[in-house]
C-alpha positions in Angstrom: 8.5 71.2 148.3 7.2 74.0 150.6 3.9 74.0 148.7 3.1 70.5 150.0 3.4 71.6 153.7 1.4 74.8 153.1 -1.6 72.9 151.5 -2.8 71.2 154.7 -2.4 74.5 156.6 -4.6 76.2 154.0 -7.3 73.5 154.5 -7.3 74.2 158.2 -7.5 77.9 157.6 -10.5 77.5 155.2 -12.2 75.2 157.7 -11.6 77.7 160.5 -13.0 80.6 158.5 -16.0 78.5 157.5 -16.6 77.7 161.2 -16.4 81.4 162.1 -18.7 82.5 159.3 -21.2 79.8 159.9 -21.4 80.8 163.6 -22.6 84.2 162.5 -24.8 83.0 159.6 -26.7 80.5 161.8 -28.0 83.4 163.9 -29.8 84.7 160.7 -31.9 81.5 160.3 -35.5 82.1 161.3 -36.4 78.5 162.0 -38.3 77.7 165.2 -36.7 74.2 165.3 -33.3 75.8 165.8 -32.2 76.2 169.4 -29.0 77.8 170.7 -26.5 76.2 168.4 -22.8 76.3 168.6 -20.6 75.3 165.6 -17.9 73.2 167.3 -15.9 71.9 164.3 -15.6 71.9 160.5 -13.8 69.2 158.5 -13.3 70.0 154.8 -12.5 67.4 152.2 -9.2 68.1 150.4 -11.0 69.1 147.2 -13.2 71.5 149.2 -16.3 69.8 147.8 -17.8 68.8 151.1 -17.6 70.0 154.7 -18.8 68.0 157.7 -20.0 70.6 160.3 -20.3 69.5 163.9 -22.5 71.4 166.2 -23.7 71.3 169.8 -27.0 72.5 171.2 -27.3 74.4 174.5 -31.1 74.8 174.3 -33.3 72.8 172.0 -33.7 69.3 170.5 -30.5 68.1 168.8 -32.4 66.1 166.1 -34.7 68.9 165.2 -31.7 71.3 165.0 -29.9 68.9 162.7 -32.9 68.7 160.4 -33.2 72.5 160.5 -29.6 73.1 159.8 -29.4 70.6 156.9 -32.5 72.1 155.4 -30.9 75.6 155.7 -27.6 74.3 154.2 -28.2 75.9 150.9 -28.9 79.3 152.5 -25.8 79.0 154.6 -23.7 77.9 151.7 -24.9 80.9 149.7 -23.9 83.1 152.6 -20.5 81.6 152.6 -20.1 82.3 148.8 -20.5 86.0 149.7 -18.0 85.9 152.5 -15.3 83.4 151.4 -12.8 84.2 148.7 -12.2 80.6 147.5 -13.1 79.0 144.2 -15.2 76.2 145.6 -17.5 76.6 148.6 -18.2 73.1 150.0 -21.6 71.5 150.3 -22.4 71.5 154.0 -23.4 68.4 156.0 -24.4 69.1 159.6 -24.1 66.5 162.4 -24.7 66.7 166.1 -21.5 66.6 168.2 -22.0 64.5 171.3 -18.7 65.5 172.9 -20.2 68.0 175.5 -23.0 65.5 176.3 -20.4 62.7 176.9 -18.3 65.1 179.0 -21.3 66.0 181.2 -22.0 62.2 181.7 -18.3 61.6 182.6 -18.3 64.5 185.1 -21.5 63.1 186.7 -19.9 59.6 187.0 -16.7 61.1 188.5 -18.8 63.1 191.0 -20.7 60.0 192.0 -17.5 58.0 192.4 -16.0 60.7 194.5 -19.1 61.0 196.6 -19.3 57.3 197.3 -15.6 57.1 198.1 -15.9 59.9 200.6 -19.0 58.2 202.1 -17.0 55.0 202.4 -14.1 56.7 204.1 -16.5 58.4 206.6 -17.7 55.0 207.8 
């Protein structure tokens, strides 16, 4: 029975290691479309065949970065083969993570609401 509970934990460990390794490997890509990219999350399928890699962009165009990362997926996967000690290295699928974008929008909305509330209380 303990094997069952350790398997999901192993999946998280593999995903975490892939995230750390990809963060380093992305810096080696010499593609002008690639901005300042941060790997924010990695979700691995139970059979380790595929990994959904979420990323955010500090500087650069998100769509161009997504195209650049997906075209470099083979190079990055090859780099993971050399670093990871697992039987199957997943095929990488990159997608832009809008969480930070949404958080910034929410902060702006909150700031506007607070500003209008304080303006109303001043009158």
